[in-house]
Structure formats: structure tokens, C-alpha cells
Short mmCIF file of the C-alpha atoms (twelve columns), coordinates in Angstrom:
data_MODEL
# 
_entry.id   MODEL 
# 
loop_
_atom_site.group_PDB 
_atom_site.id 
_atom_site.type_symbol 
_atom_site.label_atom_id 
_atom_site.label_alt_id 
_atom_site.label_comp_id 
_atom_site.label_asym_id 
_atom_site.label_seq_id 
_atom_site.Cartn_x 
_atom_site.Cartn_y 
_atom_site.Cartn_z 
_atom_site.pdbx_PDB_model_num 
ATOM 1   C CA . MET A 1   26.749  -9.726  -16.616 1 
ATOM 2   C CA . ARG A 2   25.876  -13.413 -16.364 1 
ATOM 3   C CA . GLY A 3   22.919  -14.621 -18.188 1 
ATOM 4   C CA . ALA A 4   18.389  -12.663 -18.464 1 
ATOM 5   C CA . GLY A 5   13.219  -12.728 -20.559 1 
ATOM 6   C CA . PRO A 6   6.843   -13.119 -21.638 1 
ATOM 7   C CA . ARG A 7   -1.236  -18.085 -23.621 1 
ATOM 8   C CA . THR A 8   -2.753  -14.707 -22.381 1 
ATOM 9   C CA . GLU A 9   -5.689  -16.633 -21.110 1 
ATOM 10  C CA . ARG A 10  -7.538  -16.510 -17.850 1 
ATOM 11  C CA . GLU A 11  -7.614  -19.648 -15.758 1 
ATOM 12  C CA . GLY A 12  -9.738  -19.139 -12.669 1 
ATOM 13  C CA . GLY A 13  -9.156  -15.390 -12.831 1 
ATOM 14  C CA . LEU A 14  -5.394  -15.752 -13.294 1 
ATOM 15  C CA . ASN A 15  -3.302  -14.609 -16.218 1 
ATOM 16  C CA . THR A 16  -0.811  -16.889 -17.891 1 
ATOM 17  C CA . HIS A 17  1.452   -15.341 -20.471 1 
ATOM 18  C CA . PRO A 18  1.364   -16.024 -24.221 1 
ATOM 19  C CA . ALA A 19  4.992   -16.300 -25.267 1 
ATOM 20  C CA . ILE A 20  7.065   -17.929 -22.546 1 
ATOM 21  C CA . PRO A 21  10.416  -18.980 -24.024 1 
ATOM 22  C CA . ALA A 22  11.549  -22.586 -23.840 1 
ATOM 23  C CA . ASP A 23  13.603  -23.309 -20.708 1 
ATOM 24  C CA . ALA A 24  12.393  -20.080 -19.068 1 
ATOM 25  C CA . ALA A 25  12.230  -19.668 -15.295 1 
ATOM 26  C CA . ASP A 26  10.084  -17.352 -13.172 1 
ATOM 27  C CA . LEU A 27  12.140  -16.743 -10.045 1 
ATOM 28  C CA . HIS A 28  9.883   -14.461 -7.971  1 
ATOM 29  C CA . THR A 29  6.472   -15.824 -6.931  1 
ATOM 30  C CA . HIS A 30  4.280   -15.798 -3.834  1 
ATOM 31  C CA . SER A 31  1.728   -18.175 -2.329  1 
ATOM 32  C CA . THR A 32  -0.644  -18.273 0.624   1 
ATOM 33  C CA . ALA A 33  2.417   -18.969 2.774   1 
ATOM 34  C CA . SER A 34  2.795   -15.168 2.697   1 
ATOM 35  C CA . ASP A 35  0.704   -12.681 0.709   1 
ATOM 36  C CA . GLY A 36  -0.178  -14.637 -2.431  1 
ATOM 37  C CA . LEU A 37  -3.694  -15.837 -3.206  1 
ATOM 38  C CA . LEU A 38  -2.904  -19.374 -4.412  1 
ATOM 39  C CA . PRO A 39  -1.686  -22.286 -2.266  1 
ATOM 40  C CA . PRO A 40  1.887   -23.373 -3.051  1 
ATOM 41  C CA . ALA A 41  0.658   -26.532 -4.817  1 
ATOM 42  C CA . ASP A 42  -1.483  -24.460 -7.167  1 
ATOM 43  C CA . VAL A 43  1.391   -22.086 -7.935  1 
ATOM 44  C CA . VAL A 44  3.613   -24.901 -9.202  1 
ATOM 45  C CA . ARG A 45  0.747   -26.495 -11.137 1 
ATOM 46  C CA . LEU A 46  0.011   -23.176 -12.837 1 
ATOM 47  C CA . ALA A 47  3.713   -22.760 -13.611 1 
ATOM 48  C CA . ALA A 48  3.787   -26.105 -15.401 1 
ATOM 49  C CA . ALA A 49  0.542   -25.335 -17.262 1 
ATOM 50  C CA . SER A 50  2.041   -21.997 -18.336 1 
ATOM 51  C CA . GLY A 51  5.010   -23.689 -19.990 1 
ATOM 52  C CA . LEU A 52  7.688   -22.660 -17.517 1 
ATOM 53  C CA . ALA A 53  10.698  -24.931 -17.062 1 
ATOM 54  C CA . ALA A 54  11.507  -23.690 -13.557 1 
ATOM 55  C CA . ILE A 55  10.026  -21.608 -10.780 1 
ATOM 56  C CA . ALA A 56  11.211  -20.206 -7.464  1 
ATOM 57  C CA . LEU A 57  8.778   -19.883 -4.578  1 
ATOM 58  C CA . THR A 58  9.887   -16.738 -2.746  1 
ATOM 59  C CA . ASP A 59  7.370   -16.019 -0.024  1 
ATOM 60  C CA . HIS A 60  8.103   -13.145 2.320   1 
ATOM 61  C CA . ASP A 61  10.581  -14.139 5.040   1 
ATOM 62  C CA . THR A 62  9.488   -17.785 5.036   1 
ATOM 63  C CA . THR A 63  10.012  -21.167 3.413   1 
ATOM 64  C CA . ALA A 64  6.772   -22.517 4.902   1 
ATOM 65  C CA . GLY A 65  5.231   -23.212 1.496   1 
ATOM 66  C CA . LEU A 66  8.100   -25.202 0.044   1 
ATOM 67  C CA . ALA A 67  7.148   -28.657 1.340   1 
ATOM 68  C CA . GLU A 68  3.666   -28.384 -0.192  1 
ATOM 69  C CA . ALA A 69  5.081   -27.043 -3.460  1 
ATOM 70  C CA . ALA A 70  7.642   -29.851 -3.618  1 
ATOM 71  C CA . ALA A 71  5.025   -32.538 -2.942  1 
ATOM 72  C CA . ALA A 72  2.847   -31.217 -5.789  1 
ATOM 73  C CA . LEU A 73  5.674   -30.546 -8.250  1 
ATOM 74  C CA . PRO A 74  4.577   -31.599 -11.761 1 
ATOM 75  C CA . ALA A 75  6.852   -33.853 -13.782 1 
ATOM 76  C CA . GLY A 76  9.646   -31.934 -15.447 1 
ATOM 77  C CA . LEU A 77  9.172   -28.654 -13.552 1 
ATOM 78  C CA . THR A 78  12.149  -27.511 -11.470 1 
ATOM 79  C CA . LEU A 79  11.601  -25.732 -8.146  1 
ATOM 80  C CA . LEU A 80  14.235  -23.460 -6.607  1 
ATOM 81  C CA . PRO A 81  13.735  -23.115 -2.853  1 
ATOM 82  C CA . GLY A 82  13.807  -19.456 -1.897  1 
ATOM 83  C CA . ALA A 83  12.390  -16.548 0.075   1 
ATOM 84  C CA . GLU A 84  12.049  -12.788 -0.283  1 
ATOM 85  C CA . ILE A 85  13.780  -11.126 2.653   1 
ATOM 86  C CA . SER A 86  12.693  -7.759  4.023   1 
ATOM 87  C CA . CYS A 87  15.647  -5.460  4.617   1 
ATOM 88  C CA . ARG A 88  16.765  -1.846  4.317   1 
ATOM 89  C CA . VAL A 89  19.770  0.283   3.456   1 
ATOM 90  C CA . ARG A 90  21.026  3.602   4.777   1 
ATOM 91  C CA . VAL A 91  21.150  6.313   2.123   1 
ATOM 92  C CA . GLY A 92  22.993  9.404   3.298   1 
ATOM 93  C CA . ARG A 93  23.314  10.130  7.000   1 
ATOM 94  C CA . ASP A 94  19.793  9.610   8.276   1 
ATOM 95  C CA . ARG A 95  17.555  8.148   5.561   1 
ATOM 96  C CA . TRP A 96  16.648  4.492   5.193   1 
ATOM 97  C CA . VAL A 97  15.203  2.847   2.087   1 
ATOM 98  C CA . SER A 98  13.327  -0.458  2.334   1 
ATOM 99  C CA . LEU A 99  14.577  -3.202  0.014   1 
ATOM 100 C CA . HIS A 100 13.670  -6.773  -0.825  1 
ATOM 101 C CA . LEU A 101 16.365  -9.398  -1.253  1 
ATOM 102 C CA . LEU A 102 15.567  -12.605 -3.112  1 
ATOM 103 C CA . ALA A 103 17.411  -15.490 -1.454  1 
ATOM 104 C CA . TYR A 104 17.824  -18.775 -3.285  1 
ATOM 105 C CA . LEU A 105 19.141  -22.241 -2.429  1 
ATOM 106 C CA . PHE A 106 20.039  -21.500 1.197   1 
ATOM 107 C CA . ASP A 107 19.837  -24.091 3.979   1 
ATOM 108 C CA . PRO A 108 16.358  -23.468 5.455   1 
ATOM 109 C CA . VAL A 109 17.324  -24.790 8.892   1 
ATOM 110 C CA . GLU A 110 20.587  -22.866 9.325   1 
ATOM 111 C CA . PRO A 111 19.809  -21.467 12.791  1 
ATOM 112 C CA . VAL A 112 20.953  -17.846 12.566  1 
ATOM 113 C CA . PHE A 113 19.152  -17.054 9.329   1 
ATOM 114 C CA . ALA A 114 16.089  -19.062 10.429  1 
ATOM 115 C CA . GLU A 115 15.831  -16.968 13.601  1 
ATOM 116 C CA . VAL A 116 16.014  -13.711 11.639  1 
ATOM 117 C CA . ARG A 117 13.234  -14.867 9.328   1 
ATOM 118 C CA . ALA A 118 11.091  -15.820 12.334  1 
ATOM 119 C CA . ARG A 119 11.594  -12.352 13.810  1 
ATOM 120 C CA . LEU A 120 10.662  -10.690 10.528  1 
ATOM 121 C CA . ARG A 121 7.467   -12.748 10.295  1 
ATOM 122 C CA . ALA A 122 6.475   -11.753 13.823  1 
ATOM 123 C CA . GLU A 123 7.218   -8.112  13.026  1 
ATOM 124 C CA . ARG A 124 5.015   -8.329  9.924   1 
ATOM 125 C CA . VAL A 125 2.026   -9.390  12.042  1 
ATOM 126 C CA . THR A 126 2.645   -6.722  14.683  1 
ATOM 127 C CA . ARG A 127 2.912   -4.066  12.014  1 
ATOM 128 C CA . ALA A 128 -0.368  -5.077  10.374  1 
ATOM 129 C CA . GLN A 129 -2.106  -5.004  13.743  1 
ATOM 130 C CA . ARG A 130 -0.826  -1.486  14.433  1 
ATOM 131 C CA . MET A 131 -2.112  -0.346  11.028  1 
ATOM 132 C CA . VAL A 132 -5.555  -1.714  11.892  1 
ATOM 133 C CA . GLU A 133 -5.439  0.099   15.231  1 
ATOM 134 C CA . LYS A 134 -4.657  3.393   13.472  1 
ATOM 135 C CA . LEU A 135 -7.509  2.851   11.031  1 
ATOM 136 C CA . ALA A 136 -9.918  2.059   13.873  1 
ATOM 137 C CA . ALA A 137 -8.827  5.172   15.768  1 
ATOM 138 C CA . ASP A 138 -9.993  7.246   12.799  1 
ATOM 139 C CA . GLY A 139 -13.328 5.459   12.730  1 
ATOM 140 C CA . HIS A 140 -12.722 3.173   9.765   1 
ATOM 141 C CA . PRO A 141 -14.607 -0.155  10.032  1 
ATOM 142 C CA . VAL A 142 -11.652 -2.504  9.686   1 
ATOM 143 C CA . ALA A 143 -11.411 -5.210  12.363  1 
ATOM 144 C CA . TRP A 144 -8.272  -7.166  13.226  1 
ATOM 145 C CA . GLU A 145 -10.288 -10.386 13.401  1 
ATOM 146 C CA . ARG A 146 -11.415 -9.868  9.822   1 
ATOM 147 C CA . VAL A 147 -7.874  -9.151  8.609   1 
ATOM 148 C CA . ARG A 148 -6.697  -12.393 10.220  1 
ATOM 149 C CA . ALA A 149 -9.549  -14.307 8.576   1 
ATOM 150 C CA . LEU A 150 -8.672  -12.868 5.169   1 
ATOM 151 C CA . ALA A 151 -5.049  -13.898 5.636   1 
ATOM 152 C CA . ASP A 152 -5.908  -17.461 6.685   1 
ATOM 153 C CA . GLY A 153 -2.288  -17.767 7.742   1 
ATOM 154 C CA . VAL A 154 0.542   -15.240 7.847   1 
ATOM 155 C CA . VAL A 155 -0.930  -11.738 8.166   1 
ATOM 156 C CA . GLY A 156 0.630   -8.885  6.199   1 
ATOM 157 C CA . ARG A 157 -0.094  -5.471  4.761   1 
ATOM 158 C CA . PRO A 158 -1.878  -6.889  1.671   1 
ATOM 159 C CA . HIS A 159 -4.505  -8.411  3.958   1 
ATOM 160 C CA . VAL A 160 -5.150  -5.005  5.526   1 
ATOM 161 C CA . ALA A 161 -5.580  -3.728  1.971   1 
ATOM 162 C CA . GLU A 162 -8.097  -6.494  1.250   1 
ATOM 163 C CA . ALA A 163 -10.046 -5.505  4.367   1 
ATOM 164 C CA . LEU A 164 -10.114 -1.882  3.185   1 
ATOM 165 C CA . VAL A 165 -11.577 -3.016  -0.135  1 
ATOM 166 C CA . GLU A 166 -14.139 -5.234  1.597   1 
ATOM 167 C CA . ALA A 167 -15.202 -2.322  3.825   1 
ATOM 168 C CA . GLY A 168 -15.775 -0.154  0.755   1 
ATOM 169 C CA . LEU A 169 -13.099 2.343   1.771   1 
ATOM 170 C CA . VAL A 170 -11.042 1.852   -1.406  1 
ATOM 171 C CA . GLY A 171 -11.876 0.457   -4.809  1 
ATOM 172 C CA . SER A 172 -8.979  -1.968  -5.130  1 
ATOM 173 C CA . VAL A 173 -5.968  -3.382  -3.340  1 
ATOM 174 C CA . GLN A 174 -3.797  -1.060  -5.423  1 
ATOM 175 C CA . ASP A 175 -5.805  1.941   -4.174  1 
ATOM 176 C CA . ALA A 176 -4.988  0.947   -0.596  1 
ATOM 177 C CA . PHE A 177 -1.254  1.200   -1.271  1 
ATOM 178 C CA . THR A 178 -1.357  5.006   -1.559  1 
ATOM 179 C CA . PRO A 179 -0.361  7.837   0.816   1 
ATOM 180 C CA . ALA A 180 -3.994  8.297   1.862   1 
ATOM 181 C CA . TRP A 181 -4.034  4.795   3.282   1 
ATOM 182 C CA . ILE A 182 -1.263  2.218   3.861   1 
ATOM 183 C CA . GLY A 183 1.208   3.158   1.137   1 
ATOM 184 C CA . ALA A 184 4.827   3.884   2.083   1 
ATOM 185 C CA . GLY A 185 4.853   6.920   4.371   1 
ATOM 186 C CA . GLY A 186 1.066   7.147   4.176   1 
ATOM 187 C CA . ARG A 187 -1.482  8.138   6.797   1 
ATOM 188 C CA . TYR A 188 -1.771  4.629   8.207   1 
ATOM 189 C CA . TRP A 189 1.728   3.433   7.388   1 
ATOM 190 C CA . VAL A 190 3.734   1.753   10.150  1 
ATOM 191 C CA . ASP A 191 7.495   1.249   9.889   1 
ATOM 192 C CA . LYS A 192 8.988   -2.145  10.568  1 
ATOM 193 C CA . ASP A 193 12.328  -3.219  11.985  1 
ATOM 194 C CA . GLU A 194 14.373  -4.757  9.182   1 
ATOM 195 C CA . PRO A 195 18.015  -5.888  8.953   1 
ATOM 196 C CA . ASP A 196 20.503  -3.896  6.941   1 
ATOM 197 C CA . VAL A 197 20.769  -5.321  3.443   1 
ATOM 198 C CA . ALA A 198 24.496  -6.025  3.875   1 
ATOM 199 C CA . GLU A 199 23.648  -8.170  6.903   1 
ATOM 200 C CA . ALA A 200 20.910  -9.925  4.922   1 
ATOM 201 C CA . ILE A 201 23.362  -10.701 2.104   1 
ATOM 202 C CA . ARG A 202 25.783  -12.146 4.657   1 
ATOM 203 C CA . LEU A 203 23.052  -14.250 6.280   1 
ATOM 204 C CA . VAL A 204 22.063  -15.712 2.917   1 
ATOM 205 C CA . ARG A 205 25.682  -16.424 2.006   1 
ATOM 206 C CA . ASP A 206 26.464  -18.016 5.383   1 
ATOM 207 C CA . ALA A 207 23.443  -20.300 4.915   1 
ATOM 208 C CA . GLY A 208 24.849  -21.407 1.556   1 
ATOM 209 C CA . GLY A 209 22.525  -19.309 -0.582  1 
ATOM 210 C CA . VAL A 210 22.800  -16.713 -3.316  1 
ATOM 211 C CA . SER A 211 21.097  -13.311 -3.166  1 
ATOM 212 C CA . VAL A 212 19.481  -11.214 -5.899  1 
ATOM 213 C CA . LEU A 213 18.252  -7.660  -5.341  1 
ATOM 214 C CA . ALA A 214 14.542  -7.443  -6.230  1 
ATOM 215 C CA . HIS A 215 12.956  -4.610  -8.278  1 
ATOM 216 C CA . ALA A 216 15.698  -2.144  -7.317  1 
ATOM 217 C CA . PHE A 217 14.540  0.664   -9.642  1 
ATOM 218 C CA . ALA A 218 10.764  0.249   -9.200  1 
ATOM 219 C CA . SER A 219 10.162  3.913   -8.378  1 
ATOM 220 C CA . ARG A 220 6.375   3.597   -8.207  1 
ATOM 221 C CA . ARG A 221 6.847   1.499   -5.068  1 
ATOM 222 C CA . GLY A 222 8.553   4.373   -3.252  1 
ATOM 223 C CA . ALA A 223 12.133  5.515   -2.711  1 
ATOM 224 C CA . THR A 224 14.810  3.696   -4.681  1 
ATOM 225 C CA . ILE A 225 18.578  3.387   -4.448  1 
ATOM 226 C CA . GLY A 226 21.287  4.492   -6.847  1 
ATOM 227 C CA . PRO A 227 24.059  2.719   -8.738  1 
ATOM 228 C CA . ASP A 228 26.557  3.586   -6.007  1 
ATOM 229 C CA . VAL A 229 24.579  1.592   -3.442  1 
ATOM 230 C CA . ILE A 230 24.265  -1.380  -5.791  1 
ATOM 231 C CA . ALA A 231 28.022  -1.307  -6.380  1 
ATOM 232 C CA . ARG A 232 28.547  -1.397  -2.627  1 
ATOM 233 C CA . LEU A 233 26.194  -4.351  -2.293  1 
ATOM 234 C CA . ALA A 234 28.077  -6.187  -5.032  1 
ATOM 235 C CA . ARG A 235 31.232  -5.780  -2.953  1 
ATOM 236 C CA . ASP A 236 29.284  -7.139  0.036   1 
ATOM 237 C CA . GLY A 237 28.498  -10.344 -1.858  1 
ATOM 238 C CA . LEU A 238 25.303  -9.640  -3.796  1 
ATOM 239 C CA . GLY A 239 24.912  -12.277 -6.502  1 
ATOM 240 C CA . GLY A 240 22.499  -10.732 -8.971  1 
ATOM 241 C CA . LEU A 241 19.983  -8.096  -10.021 1 
ATOM 242 C CA . GLU A 242 16.331  -8.629  -10.888 1 
ATOM 243 C CA . VAL A 243 16.315  -6.604  -14.111 1 
ATOM 244 C CA . ASP A 244 13.170  -7.705  -15.926 1 
ATOM 245 C CA . HIS A 245 10.331  -6.941  -13.515 1 
ATOM 246 C CA . PRO A 246 6.823   -5.624  -14.302 1 
ATOM 247 C CA . ASP A 247 7.479   -2.428  -12.327 1 
ATOM 248 C CA . HIS A 248 10.688  -1.553  -14.201 1 
ATOM 249 C CA . THR A 249 10.507  0.862   -17.117 1 
ATOM 250 C CA . PRO A 250 12.576  0.165   -20.253 1 
ATOM 251 C CA . GLU A 251 15.028  2.827   -19.078 1 
ATOM 252 C CA . ALA A 252 15.360  1.236   -15.638 1 
ATOM 253 C CA . ARG A 253 15.987  -2.166  -17.207 1 
ATOM 254 C CA . ALA A 254 18.691  -0.769  -19.457 1 
ATOM 255 C CA . ARG A 255 20.452  0.894   -16.511 1 
ATOM 256 C CA . LEU A 256 20.275  -2.235  -14.377 1 
ATOM 257 C CA . ARG A 257 21.494  -4.435  -17.206 1 
ATOM 258 C CA . GLN A 258 24.514  -2.200  -17.668 1 
ATOM 259 C CA . LEU A 259 25.188  -2.251  -13.926 1 
ATOM 260 C CA . ALA A 260 25.037  -6.055  -13.959 1 
ATOM 261 C CA . THR A 261 27.569  -6.089  -16.783 1 
ATOM 262 C CA . ASP A 262 29.881  -3.686  -14.978 1 
ATOM 263 C CA . LEU A 263 29.625  -5.510  -11.641 1 
ATOM 264 C CA . ASP A 264 29.553  -9.100  -12.985 1 
ATOM 265 C CA . LEU A 265 26.147  -9.835  -11.454 1 
ATOM 266 C CA . ILE A 266 23.631  -12.430 -12.618 1 
ATOM 267 C CA . VAL A 267 20.640  -10.928 -14.447 1 
ATOM 268 C CA . THR A 268 17.230  -12.350 -13.603 1 
ATOM 269 C CA . GLY A 269 13.670  -11.677 -14.686 1 
ATOM 270 C CA . ALA A 270 10.510  -12.569 -12.794 1 
ATOM 271 C CA . SER A 271 6.818   -11.765 -12.556 1 
ATOM 272 C CA . ASP A 272 6.510   -11.159 -8.786  1 
ATOM 273 C CA . PHE A 273 3.349   -13.230 -9.099  1 
ATOM 274 C CA . HIS A 274 0.769   -13.004 -6.289  1 
ATOM 275 C CA . GLY A 275 -2.406  -14.194 -8.013  1 
ATOM 276 C CA . ALA A 276 -5.410  -12.140 -9.071  1 
ATOM 277 C CA . SER A 277 -4.802  -9.467  -6.390  1 
ATOM 278 C CA . LYS A 278 -2.019  -8.003  -8.529  1 
ATOM 279 C CA . PRO A 279 -1.804  -7.543  -12.305 1 
ATOM 280 C CA . GLN A 280 1.415   -9.508  -12.839 1 
ATOM 281 C CA . SER A 281 0.820   -12.770 -14.689 1 
ATOM 282 C CA . LEU A 282 2.924   -15.851 -14.042 1 
ATOM 283 C CA . GLY A 283 5.723   -15.938 -16.604 1 
ATOM 284 C CA . ALA A 284 5.241   -12.298 -17.616 1 
ATOM 285 C CA . GLU A 285 8.973   -11.829 -17.032 1 
ATOM 286 C CA . THR A 286 11.443  -14.686 -17.057 1 
ATOM 287 C CA . THR A 287 15.045  -15.711 -16.455 1 
ATOM 288 C CA . THR A 288 17.135  -17.452 -19.087 1 
ATOM 289 C CA . ARG A 289 18.588  -20.934 -18.681 1 
ATOM 290 C CA . GLN A 290 22.089  -19.430 -18.646 1 
ATOM 291 C CA . ALA A 291 21.258  -17.196 -15.687 1 
ATOM 292 C CA . LEU A 292 19.415  -19.998 -13.902 1 
ATOM 293 C CA . ASP A 293 22.439  -22.272 -14.258 1 
ATOM 294 C CA . ALA A 294 24.655  -19.512 -12.828 1 
ATOM 295 C CA . LEU A 295 22.400  -19.188 -9.776  1 
ATOM 296 C CA . VAL A 296 22.350  -22.943 -9.209  1 
ATOM 297 C CA . ALA A 297 26.135  -23.074 -9.479  1 
ATOM 298 C CA . ALA A 298 26.433  -20.311 -6.849  1 
ATOM 299 C CA . GLY A 299 24.044  -21.883 -4.329  1 
ATOM 300 C CA . ARG A 300 25.207  -24.639 -1.988  1 
ATOM 301 C CA . GLY A 301 22.734  -24.672 0.920   1 
ATOM 302 C CA . THR A 302 20.103  -26.822 -0.755  1 
ATOM 303 C CA . GLU A 303 19.406  -28.295 -4.180  1 
ATOM 304 C CA . PRO A 304 16.783  -27.471 -6.806  1 
ATOM 305 C CA . LEU A 305 14.019  -30.052 -7.035  1 
ATOM 306 C CA . THR A 306 12.604  -31.449 -10.276 1 
ATOM 307 C CA . GLY A 307 9.202   -33.100 -10.507 1 
ATOM 308 C CA . GLN A 308 9.260   -36.841 -9.672  1 
ATOM 309 C CA . ASP A 309 12.881  -36.574 -8.567  1 
ATOM 310 C CA . GLN A 310 12.481  -34.669 -5.284  1 
ATOM 311 C CA . PRO A 311 12.753  -36.338 -1.853  1 
ATOM 312 C CA . ALA A 312 9.389   -37.320 -0.412  1 
ATOM 313 C CA . THR A 313 9.927   -35.086 2.614   1 
ATOM 314 C CA . GLY A 314 10.561  -31.921 0.585   1 
ATOM 315 C CA . PRO A 315 12.350  -28.914 2.046   1 
ATOM 316 C CA . ALA A 316 12.052  -28.187 5.744   1 
ATOM 317 C CA . PRO A 317 8.754   -26.370 6.471   1 
ATOM 318 C CA . ASN A 318 7.876   -23.370 8.635   1 
ATOM 319 C CA . ARG A 319 11.218  -21.605 8.560   1 
# 
């Protein structure tokens, strides 16, 4: 195992956490470039105000928010370019489990990986539209035009959930992610075409990046994988495990930490911050400096950026 860590005060409806350790990093956050509620510039400003030393912006299947985040980077805050990649793994002969792979420090313009991310983004929009069509077929007053307006950018399942709340069909975004609505396998669920996780790991590696498996034992999100699958992914080139995550129980964290030790994987912690739509506060879970340094040493596709030191152009956008 190489290297892994929470002012509870509300700022504009957002939680920041009271006891963020010095040199801590939050390596799993989202902005309006995907399904977060804050623009990338506001995410990095909140990170600095929260006392974090480093942050990774990991929007779903895109680096589109990185240029804005880099341009707004406060002095002294380090930004790791990243993305959260949608993928899946075969478990047994005929069952697939959806996974999320955190990819850090890859070259955002490497053409093969960039094309895969573009396909995944297009698939995300198509999937959301099909969910809306299923809802409309059952007479629910959710319009695609309204979902697109709520997204104000890249449309995804969370924006369908917001439309359900707005229509009075559910009480909260969390209530929408249930079997009765758009939760995994639910009445209005639509599958999406995702790459195998081994392929995703290879794509990240070939683009010079390092991959970390996100919230692997978060059972409340749906089906999870076992230690045997994680061991296989380590052999395929997986770089780390996200151990400290708000959806992991103490028992799950202990098991993952032991797996990281056994498989020599980097241990990370992160909030999976989205803004006020989800309960996770920025800095609620963090990564140690030791683990952060290990990730930076493993990545070669692009460099971390530190406030006032980054190039004026920032990372390549819209990839």
C-alpha cells in the first residue's frame, strides 16, 4: 500500500469540512462540465477556502472544465487534471457490473482516449433522452427540453433526477435514484455502452496517466465487485484504490486498505463532491501527501498545476 484522510460551515448552501489535514488533497470532484452544480472556477476557489492543498477535477468522461479551473486556480492550490471514466467489468459468464475509473495526469489530446471519451459523452446524452422518453410514455410530465435547460451543458442522469424533483414526482435527487425511477435496474433505467475496465486502464496508461478505481465497495450504489476482480485489475495496470469515500462503510474501507497493501496499490480518499445536490462536502475525505506524490510520480501525460505557476492556456479543453 502506498500512501491515504475530514469548518463545517455552509457557504452558499455548500458544506466545507471542519478538520482538513495540512497538505490534504481531494481527488474526486465534479463541476458543471458534467453533473456538478458549481462551475469549475468555483470548485477550485472553494477548495482553497476549505484549506485543501490540492484538488483533482474529475468530471465524467471529459476534461472540458480544466481550462477554466486552471485559469481561476488560487495561489498555492495544486490542480491535478483528471476525469472519471465510465466502464464495466464482466463478473461470471453473463453479468456486467458498472464501474468508475478515476484517471489522472493523462494527455488530454491523445487521440484514441479522446475519441473514447467523446463517444461516452454522446452515449450519456442519448441515454438520458431515452429515460425521458420512457417517463413520458408512462404519463410523467418530464420534458427533454427542460432536462437540457437544467443541465445547461452536458446532459446526464442527474439532470433527469432534477427534472423529476421539479415536477413533484420525487422529493429529492436521491429519491430519483431508486428502483421505482432511474436507479440502477429501475423502472426507467437505461443501460449504456461502456468499455471494459481493463481497456479503460490501458487507455489511461497509453495516454500517460494513472488510474484509480472509484468507490469499489459502495454497495448502496448497486452491484459491486470482489477482491478477485480487483486483483485482476491490478495485474492489468490499475494504479490505486479509492478507499476513503463517503459511501464506504468502515468495514469496506478496512477491506480495501488491506487489498491495497497486498496488491501494492496507492490508497486515495476523496469526497466525490458535486455541490448541494449531494450530501458530500468538499474535503470530507482526503488523500495524504504521500499518496499524492506517488500518483504524480506515476503520471507522465500532463503535469499538475499550482496557482500562479500554470501556463496561461491551461489544459486542452473539450476533450
